C-alpha positions as CSV (number, residue, x, y, z in Angstrom):
1,M,23.8,-135.1,73.5
2,K,27.4,-135.9,74.1
3,R,27.6,-137.1,70.4
4,M,26.2,-133.8,69.0
5,L,28.8,-131.7,70.8
6,P,31.9,-132.3,68.4
7,V,29.5,-131.5,65.6
8,L,28.4,-128.3,67.1
9,L,32.0,-127.4,68.0
10,I,33.2,-128.0,64.4
11,G,30.2,-126.0,62.9
12,A,30.9,-123.1,65.1
13,A,34.5,-123.0,64.0
14,L,33.6,-123.2,60.4
15,L,31.1,-120.3,60.7
16,G,33.8,-118.2,62.4
17,Y,36.0,-118.9,59.6
18,V,33.6,-117.9,56.9
19,A,32.5,-114.7,59.0
20,G,36.1,-113.7,59.3
21,Y,37.2,-114.1,55.7
22,A,34.2,-112.0,54.6
23,S,35.2,-109.1,56.6
24,K,38.7,-109.1,55.4
25,P,39.9,-105.9,53.7
26,V,40.1,-106.7,49.8
27,P,43.8,-106.1,48.6
28,Q,44.3,-102.8,46.6
29,P,46.9,-102.6,43.9
30,L,50.3,-100.6,44.9
31,L,50.5,-97.4,42.9
32,S,53.4,-95.1,42.9
33,G,52.9,-91.3,43.9
34,H,49.7,-89.7,44.9
35,F,47.1,-90.9,42.6
36,D,43.1,-91.1,43.1
37,A,41.8,-93.8,40.7
38,S,38.4,-92.6,41.2
39,M,39.4,-89.5,39.0
40,I,39.9,-91.6,36.1
41,P,36.3,-91.7,34.8
42,S,35.9,-88.0,35.2
43,V,39.1,-87.4,33.3
44,N,38.0,-89.6,30.6
45,A,34.5,-87.7,30.4
46,Q,36.4,-84.3,30.2
47,E,38.1,-85.3,27.0
48,H,34.9,-85.6,25.2
49,Q,33.5,-82.3,26.2
50,D,33.8,-79.1,24.8
51,E,35.6,-76.5,26.9
52,V,33.2,-74.2,29.0
53,M,33.9,-70.8,28.1
54,P,32.6,-67.6,29.7
55,F,29.0,-66.6,29.6
56,G,28.2,-69.5,27.4
57,F,30.3,-68.7,24.3
58,N,32.3,-71.5,22.8
59,S,35.1,-69.4,21.7
60,P,37.1,-66.4,23.1
61,K,36.4,-64.6,20.1
62,E,32.6,-64.9,20.4
63,P,31.1,-62.2,20.5
64,P,33.9,-60.8,18.3
65,L,36.0,-57.9,19.6
66,A,35.5,-54.5,18.3
67,P,37.2,-53.9,14.9
68,D,39.4,-51.2,16.5
69,A,40.6,-53.5,19.4
70,P,44.3,-53.4,19.6
71,P,46.9,-56.3,19.6
72,V,49.6,-56.8,22.1
73,M,51.5,-53.4,22.4
74,Y,54.7,-52.6,24.3
75,W,56.2,-49.1,25.3
76,N,59.9,-48.5,26.3
77,I,60.3,-46.2,29.2
78,D,63.2,-44.5,27.3
79,D,60.9,-43.6,24.4
80,I,58.3,-42.2,27.0
81,R,60.9,-39.9,28.6
82,K,62.1,-38.8,25.2
83,A,58.6,-37.9,24.4
84,H,58.2,-35.8,27.6
85,A,61.4,-33.8,26.7
86,D,60.3,-33.4,23.0
87,M,56.9,-32.2,24.0
88,S,58.3,-29.9,26.7
89,E,60.7,-28.3,24.2
90,R,57.9,-27.6,21.8
91,A,55.9,-26.0,24.4
92,A,58.7,-23.9,25.3
93,R,58.8,-22.6,21.6
94,L,54.9,-21.9,21.7
95,V,54.6,-20.3,25.2
96,H,55.2,-16.5,23.8
97,A,52.4,-17.4,21.4
98,A,50.0,-18.7,23.9
99,G,47.5,-15.9,23.1
100,S,46.6,-17.7,19.9
101,G,45.4,-20.7,21.8
102,S,43.4,-21.7,24.5
103,S,45.0,-24.9,25.9
104,Q,48.2,-25.9,27.4
105,S,47.8,-29.7,26.3
106,F,50.2,-31.2,23.8
107,G,49.5,-34.5,22.4
108,G,52.6,-36.7,21.2
109,G,54.9,-39.7,22.1
110,P,54.4,-43.5,21.4
111,V,51.1,-44.0,23.0
112,H,48.0,-43.7,21.0
113,V,45.3,-46.1,21.1
114,Q,41.6,-45.3,20.3
115,T,38.6,-47.9,20.6
116,R,35.0,-47.9,21.3
117,N,35.6,-48.8,25.0
118,F,38.8,-47.0,26.1
119,S,41.7,-44.7,24.8
120,M,45.1,-44.4,25.7
121,F,47.4,-41.4,24.7
122,M,50.1,-39.1,26.2
123,L,49.8,-35.6,26.9
124,Y,52.0,-32.7,28.2
125,R,50.5,-29.8,30.2
126,M,52.4,-26.5,29.7
127,Y,52.9,-23.9,32.4
128,R,51.7,-20.5,31.6
129,D,52.7,-17.2,33.3
130,K,50.3,-15.0,31.3
131,P,46.4,-15.5,31.4
132,V,44.6,-16.2,28.0
133,L,40.9,-16.9,27.1
134,S,40.0,-20.6,28.0
135,L,37.4,-22.5,26.0
136,S,34.6,-21.3,28.3
137,K,36.0,-17.7,27.8
138,V,37.7,-17.2,31.3
139,N,41.0,-15.0,31.4
140,S,43.2,-17.4,33.2
141,V,46.9,-19.1,33.2
142,L,45.2,-22.6,33.4
143,D,43.0,-24.8,31.0
144,D,39.6,-25.1,32.0
145,A,38.4,-27.7,34.4
146,E,36.9,-31.0,32.8
147,Q,34.2,-33.2,33.7
148,H,33.1,-36.6,31.8
149,A,29.8,-38.0,32.8
150,G,30.5,-41.4,31.1
151,A,34.1,-41.9,31.5
152,Y,36.9,-42.8,34.0
153,D,40.4,-41.3,33.5
154,F,43.4,-43.1,34.7
155,Y,46.7,-41.0,34.8
156,I,50.2,-42.1,35.2
157,F,52.5,-39.3,35.3
158,T,55.6,-39.6,33.0
159,G,57.5,-36.4,33.6
160,G,57.5,-33.0,35.4
161,T,55.5,-31.7,38.5
162,G,52.7,-29.9,39.2
163,E,49.0,-30.2,41.1
164,M,45.6,-31.7,40.2
165,I,42.7,-30.0,41.3
166,L,40.0,-32.6,41.7
167,G,36.4,-32.6,42.8
168,G,34.1,-29.9,44.0
169,K,32.1,-28.0,41.4
170,I,32.7,-26.2,38.3
171,A,31.3,-22.7,38.8
172,N,31.3,-21.6,35.3
173,R,30.3,-25.2,33.9
174,Q,29.5,-25.3,30.3
175,N,28.7,-27.9,27.6
176,L,31.9,-28.9,25.4
177,Q,31.1,-28.2,21.7
178,D,33.0,-29.6,18.6
179,K,32.1,-28.7,15.0
180,D,28.9,-30.9,15.3
181,G,27.5,-29.2,18.4
182,I,27.1,-29.8,21.9
183,I,28.8,-33.0,23.3
184,P,26.3,-34.4,25.9
185,G,27.9,-35.5,29.2
186,E,31.1,-33.4,28.4
187,Y,31.8,-30.2,30.4
188,R,34.3,-27.6,30.8
189,G,34.8,-24.3,32.9
190,Q,36.5,-22.6,35.7
191,P,37.1,-22.0,38.7
192,V,36.5,-25.0,40.4
193,V,34.9,-24.7,43.9
194,G,35.4,-27.0,47.1
195,A,38.1,-29.2,45.4
196,Q,41.0,-30.9,46.6
197,T,44.6,-30.5,45.5
198,Y,47.1,-33.2,44.9
199,K,50.7,-32.7,44.3
200,V,52.0,-34.8,41.5
201,K,55.3,-35.9,39.9
202,A,56.8,-38.6,37.5
203,G,55.7,-42.1,38.7
204,D,52.4,-41.0,40.4
205,W,49.1,-42.6,39.4
206,L,45.6,-40.9,39.6
207,L,42.2,-42.4,39.1
208,I,39.5,-40.0,38.5
209,P,35.7,-41.4,38.7
210,P,33.1,-40.2,36.3
211,D,31.5,-36.8,36.7
212,T,34.3,-35.7,39.0
213,P,35.9,-32.2,38.1
214,H,39.4,-32.1,37.4
215,Q,41.8,-29.3,36.4
216,P,45.6,-29.4,35.8
217,K,48.1,-26.8,37.3
218,P,51.6,-27.5,36.1
219,D,54.4,-26.2,37.8
220,P,57.1,-24.2,35.7
221,G,58.5,-26.9,33.3
222,G,55.2,-28.4,33.0
223,F,54.1,-32.3,33.5
224,S,53.2,-35.0,31.3
225,Y,51.3,-38.1,31.7
226,F,49.9,-41.5,30.0
227,I,46.1,-41.2,30.2
228,M,43.8,-44.0,29.8
229,K,40.0,-43.0,29.3
230,I,37.5,-45.8,30.0
231,N,33.8,-45.9,28.9
232,V,31.3,-47.1,31.6
233,G,28.7,-47.6,29.0
234,V,27.3,-44.1,28.8
235,Y,28.9,-42.7,25.7
236,P,28.0,-44.1,22.2
237,W,31.2,-42.9,20.5
238,S,34.8,-43.9,20.6
239,L,36.6,-42.1,23.6
240,I,38.9,-39.7,22.2
241,R,37.9,-36.5,24.5
């Protein structure tokens, strides 16, 4: 037994050395910066894949945009202010002939975009001190209230001051008509009952949801605004009204 003891001690030492070496961490290569080598396979794989576009389309132009979709556009605030002044002067010349027309609105200025899904333009609303017949045959100093079943209206007021009458119900509501007949979902009339009144001035913004009556009430001097009309999917025509 004494002769076997040295052999057993040497064997135990060898086993301990082997076990310790096997459990020693494997040296890793030194890399500068923050870099995860595990990302390399996934990066390489992405280089061989098509970019995933929204909704399964393989190009940002599929499906194609509407043929009347506008390009990048820019409007200078100086041009917008000048348009307000020009429309104000034109309205002042026509105010004495107001009995020949039923609208206080004058379009003009640098903004005019019309597409299937939205439209943008600039309007000026004239102050009137003598009543005329509105489109719905109401004797009034105000234009008829409007109500659009299928469109949001977004206003940015660009000049002047006044009030916007919003909500409630149009007491004398009628379908809007043009040369082709009744326009479904478009209504006009006045007075508006149970509405809220908002004071507006240049720089104010206003969002009018679909089916919400709204009526402009300009102060002396009138007011102008940029308007974007957004089709919510109800109207099959281009948004121009």
